[in-house]
C-alpha positions in Angstrom: 0.5 0.0 -0.3 3.0 3.0 0.4 4.0 1.9 -2.9 1.5 2.7 -6.1 1.1 0.5 -8.6 3.6 1.0 -11.4 1.6 2.9 -14.4 -0.3 4.5 -11.9 1.0 8.0 -12.5 1.1 8.3 -16.0 -2.1 7.4 -15.9 -3.1 10.3 -13.5 -1.4 12.6 -15.4 -3.0 11.5 -18.7 -6.5 12.1 -16.9 -5.2 15.6 -15.7 -4.1 16.5 -19.1 -7.3 15.4 -20.6 -6.3 12.0 -22.3 -8.8 9.9 -20.6 -10.2 8.7 -24.1 -6.4 7.9 -25.3 -5.2 4.8 -23.6 -2.0 5.4 -21.7 0.4 3.6 -23.9 -0.4 4.5 -27.3 1.6 6.4 -29.0 0.4 9.1 -31.0 1.6 9.7 -34.6 2.8 13.4 -35.5 -0.4 13.6 -37.4 -2.4 12.5 -34.8 -1.0 15.2 -32.4 -1.6 17.8 -35.0 -5.4 17.2 -35.3 -6.3 17.0 -31.9 -4.3 20.5 -30.9 -6.1 22.0 -34.3 -9.8 21.0 -32.9 -9.1 22.5 -29.5 -7.2 25.5 -30.8 -8.8 28.8 -30.7 -8.4 31.4 -33.7 -5.6 32.8 -32.9 -3.3 29.7 -31.6 -4.4 28.2 -35.3 -2.6 31.1 -36.7 0.2 30.7 -35.0 0.2 27.8 -35.7 -0.2 28.6 -39.8 2.7 31.2 -39.5 5.1 28.4 -37.7 4.1 26.2 -40.8 4.7 29.0 -43.4 8.1 30.1 -41.7 9.3 26.0 -41.8 8.4 25.8 -45.4 9.7 28.9 -46.3 13.6 28.0 -44.5 12.7 24.6 -46.3 12.3 26.4 -49.6 15.0 28.9 -49.2 17.9 26.2 -48.3 17.1 23.9 -51.1 16.4 26.7 -53.8 20.7 27.8 -52.3 21.5 23.8 -52.8 20.6 23.7 -56.6 17.8 21.0 -56.0 
């Protein structure tokens, strides 16, 4: 009784974070995580995410054009 069952802390923290529908040990892909975050985001957060994507895309295009790809 003095020791917590293995996995209990992770399960409890998952419940606190609002992940009660997501099994604790099931990994999520980046795409699944993005979909979940976008669904929960407000307009300002979506705008910030789109700006971050645009910056990443622009830096990738710029670096590949410098290389000649």
